[in-house]
C-alpha positions as CSV (number, residue, x, y, z in Angstrom):
1,M,7.5,6.1,-61.0
2,A,7.8,2.4,-61.3
3,D,10.9,1.0,-62.8
4,N,11.6,-2.5,-62.3
5,R,14.6,-2.4,-64.8
6,M,16.5,-1.5,-61.8
7,K,18.7,-4.0,-60.1
8,L,18.1,-3.8,-56.4
9,T,18.0,-7.5,-54.4
10,I,16.7,-7.6,-50.8
11,T,17.4,-11.3,-49.3
12,D,14.5,-13.3,-48.0
13,L,15.9,-12.9,-44.7
14,A,15.7,-9.2,-44.9
15,S,12.1,-9.2,-46.4
16,R,11.1,-11.0,-43.5
17,K,12.6,-8.8,-41.1
18,F,10.9,-5.8,-42.7
19,Q,7.8,-7.3,-42.8
20,E,8.0,-8.5,-39.0
21,I,9.2,-4.7,-38.1
22,A,6.5,-3.2,-39.9
23,K,3.7,-5.4,-38.1
24,A,5.1,-4.9,-34.7
25,E,5.1,-1.0,-35.7
26,G,1.8,-1.0,-37.0
27,R,3.2,-0.2,-40.4
28,E,1.8,-3.1,-42.5
29,G,1.3,-1.9,-46.2
30,H,4.4,0.3,-46.0
31,G,7.1,0.4,-48.4
32,L,11.0,0.8,-48.1
33,R,12.6,4.0,-49.0
34,V,16.6,3.7,-49.7
35,S,18.8,6.5,-49.9
36,V,22.2,7.7,-50.5
37,T,24.2,10.8,-49.1
38,G,27.8,11.0,-50.2
39,G,27.6,8.9,-53.3
40,G,30.5,8.7,-55.3
41,T,33.0,9.3,-52.3
42,A,35.1,7.1,-50.0
43,R,32.5,6.9,-47.3
44,P,28.8,6.8,-48.7
45,E,26.0,6.4,-46.4
46,I,22.7,4.5,-46.7
47,A,19.6,5.0,-45.1
48,L,16.7,2.7,-45.0
49,N,13.4,4.1,-43.6
50,F,9.6,3.0,-43.7
51,V,7.3,4.8,-46.3
52,G,3.5,4.8,-45.9
53,P,1.4,5.5,-49.1
54,E,0.8,9.4,-48.0
55,E,4.8,9.6,-48.2
56,T,5.5,8.7,-51.3
57,R,6.6,11.5,-54.0
58,N,6.0,11.8,-57.5
59,D,9.6,11.7,-58.5
60,D,10.4,8.3,-56.3
61,I,11.7,5.3,-58.5
62,A,9.5,2.6,-57.3
63,V,10.8,-1.0,-57.5
64,D,8.8,-3.9,-56.7
65,V,11.5,-6.5,-54.7
66,A,10.1,-9.8,-53.8
67,G,6.6,-8.2,-53.2
68,L,8.1,-5.2,-51.1
69,A,7.5,-1.7,-52.4
70,V,11.2,-0.1,-52.3
71,H,11.2,3.8,-53.2
72,V,14.3,5.1,-54.2
73,E,15.1,9.1,-54.5
74,P,16.1,9.9,-58.1
75,G,19.2,11.2,-56.6
76,S,20.3,8.2,-55.2
77,A,19.2,5.5,-57.8
78,R,22.6,5.4,-59.7
79,W,24.3,4.7,-56.5
80,L,22.0,1.9,-55.8
81,E,22.1,0.0,-59.1
82,G,23.0,-3.5,-58.2
83,A,22.7,-3.0,-54.3
84,R,21.8,-5.7,-52.4
85,I,20.1,-5.5,-48.9
86,D,20.6,-8.2,-46.4
87,F,20.0,-8.9,-43.0
88,I,23.1,-10.0,-40.5
89,D,22.5,-11.8,-37.0
90,G,25.3,-12.7,-35.6
91,L,27.3,-12.4,-32.3
92,E,29.3,-9.3,-33.2
93,E,27.2,-7.9,-35.9
94,S,23.2,-7.6,-36.2
95,G,21.2,-5.4,-38.5
96,F,20.3,-4.5,-42.0
97,K,23.6,-4.4,-44.3
98,V,23.6,-3.0,-47.8
99,D,26.1,-3.8,-50.0
100,T,26.5,-1.1,-52.8
101,P,29.0,-1.9,-55.3
102,N,28.5,1.4,-57.1
103,A,28.1,4.0,-54.3
104,G,31.9,4.4,-53.3
105,I,34.9,4.9,-54.8
106,P,37.7,2.2,-54.3
107,A,40.3,3.1,-51.4
108,P,43.6,4.5,-52.2
109,T,46.3,1.9,-52.5
110,G,50.1,2.0,-51.9
111,P,52.5,2.4,-49.0
112,V,51.8,6.2,-48.6
113,A,48.0,6.1,-48.7
114,E,48.2,3.1,-46.3
115,A,50.4,5.1,-44.0
116,V,47.8,8.1,-44.2
117,Q,44.8,5.6,-43.7
118,K,46.7,4.3,-40.7
119,V,47.0,8.1,-39.1
120,L,43.5,8.7,-40.1
121,V,42.0,5.5,-37.9
122,E,44.4,5.6,-35.3
123,K,44.7,9.4,-34.3
124,I,42.4,11.7,-36.5
125,N,39.1,10.0,-36.7
126,P,39.2,8.9,-32.7
127,A,39.5,13.3,-32.0
128,V,36.9,14.2,-34.5
129,A,34.5,11.6,-33.5
130,S,33.6,13.5,-30.4
131,H,32.2,16.0,-32.8
132,G,30.3,13.2,-34.4
133,G,32.6,13.5,-37.3
134,H,35.0,11.4,-39.6
135,I,37.5,11.9,-42.2
136,S,38.4,9.8,-45.2
137,L,41.0,9.5,-47.6
138,V,40.0,10.1,-51.2
139,A,43.0,9.8,-53.0
140,V,46.8,10.4,-52.6
141,E,48.8,12.0,-55.7
142,Q,52.7,12.4,-55.3
143,D,52.9,14.6,-52.1
144,T,49.2,15.4,-51.6
145,A,46.5,13.9,-49.6
146,Y,42.9,14.5,-50.7
147,L,40.5,14.2,-47.8
148,Q,36.7,14.1,-47.3
149,F,35.1,15.5,-44.3
150,G,31.7,13.8,-43.2
151,G,29.3,13.6,-40.2
152,G,29.4,16.4,-38.0
153,C,32.6,18.2,-39.6
154,Q,30.7,18.3,-43.2
155,G,29.7,22.0,-43.4
156,C,31.0,22.9,-39.8
157,G,32.2,26.4,-39.5
158,M,35.5,25.3,-37.8
159,V,36.6,22.8,-40.6
160,N,39.5,25.0,-41.8
161,V,41.0,25.1,-38.4
162,T,40.7,21.5,-38.0
163,L,42.3,20.9,-41.0
164,K,45.0,23.6,-40.7
165,Q,45.8,22.9,-37.1
166,G,44.9,19.3,-36.4
167,V,44.9,17.2,-39.3
168,E,47.9,18.6,-41.5
169,K,50.0,19.0,-38.6
170,V,49.5,15.3,-37.3
171,L,49.8,13.7,-41.2
172,F,52.7,15.8,-41.7
173,E,54.5,14.6,-38.7
174,E,53.6,11.0,-39.1
175,V,53.6,10.8,-43.0
176,P,56.7,13.0,-44.1
177,Q,56.0,12.0,-47.8
178,I,52.7,14.1,-47.4
179,T,53.5,17.9,-47.7
180,R,50.2,19.0,-48.9
181,V,46.6,18.3,-47.7
182,L,43.4,19.4,-49.6
183,D,39.9,19.1,-48.5
184,V,37.7,17.9,-51.1
185,T,34.2,18.1,-49.3
186,D,31.1,19.3,-50.7
187,H,30.4,21.3,-47.5
188,A,27.4,22.9,-48.7
189,A,25.7,19.5,-48.6
190,G,26.3,19.0,-44.8
191,T,23.0,18.6,-42.8
192,N,24.2,18.5,-39.3
193,P,27.7,20.4,-38.7
194,Y,28.9,20.5,-35.3
195,Y,29.3,24.3,-35.6
196,Q,27.1,26.4,-37.8
197,P,29.2,28.1,-40.6
198,A,29.0,31.8,-40.2
199,K,26.4,33.3,-42.6
């Protein structure tokens, strides 16, 4: 369904790059599908894919942005309201970049939250990255850290072991103000767990 009231911006450079890629890959006339997984969390993930006329869905929200047909899944629409798609071409970074002001939640602030973030970045995430996973901090309330597992950790059958024997142990040692860690992940939504959970 067409809905040009949705606010979604694509820069001229990004639009040209999409058209160049579409032409090079023989996809002239294709539109762009934008979807969000993990919307409303500390680490939303945005996917951009070409979509041919036969791949459109009846419930798609179709938006014409500068002559490019953009298809948004209904479940992603609220997270993509006000989004801006750009193309970055620099020495350190190159590729499409999507700014989604409504897709995530603000990172927790304060000295304890910053200490937890530091431990996650420096000690915990490098370890779980080998399984294609990542862990982000959703909130800190009093002595409790609320964590979200993503990637290969989302839906993983071993996540409780990872939490109890790994994450908790490191956090309790490094950030003594934290005495409780809670997993707030929607594990049922995991699509590529490192270990399949037992049925």
